[in-house]
C-alpha positions, 0 to 999 in steps of 0.5 A: 497906386497912391501914397494915401492911407487911412480915412480921408476926404477926397478933393471931390468931398467923398469920404473913403478909407484908402486902406480898404482893398478894391476889386478891379472893374475888369481884368480885360478892359482898362479904365482911366478914373478921372478923379485919380488921373493926373495926366502924369503931371509931376512925374512924366512929360506926357501921360503914360497911358497914351505913351504905351497904349498899343492901339492909340485909345488913350485920347483926351476926354473933352468932358473932363478937362482940367488945368495944369494946376488942378492936375498938379493939386490932385497929384500932390494930394495923392502923393504927398511924399513926392 
């Protein structure tokens, strides 16, 4: 989850209401949403999905490479109280 609430504009320009409930894509398959993933920067030393994945499926996505500053900026946007 995030600390966001109410109507807001995401860094990618999309308007959303953070209070609206969202249905999961699947209860059997896990997805990493690139627009929300911060690779746990600002929280942990390594991405926690990779640290706990029992089958080593969490690997870097070469089509979504971000700098540490971009990841930290996203983290600050989604968790302004931290």
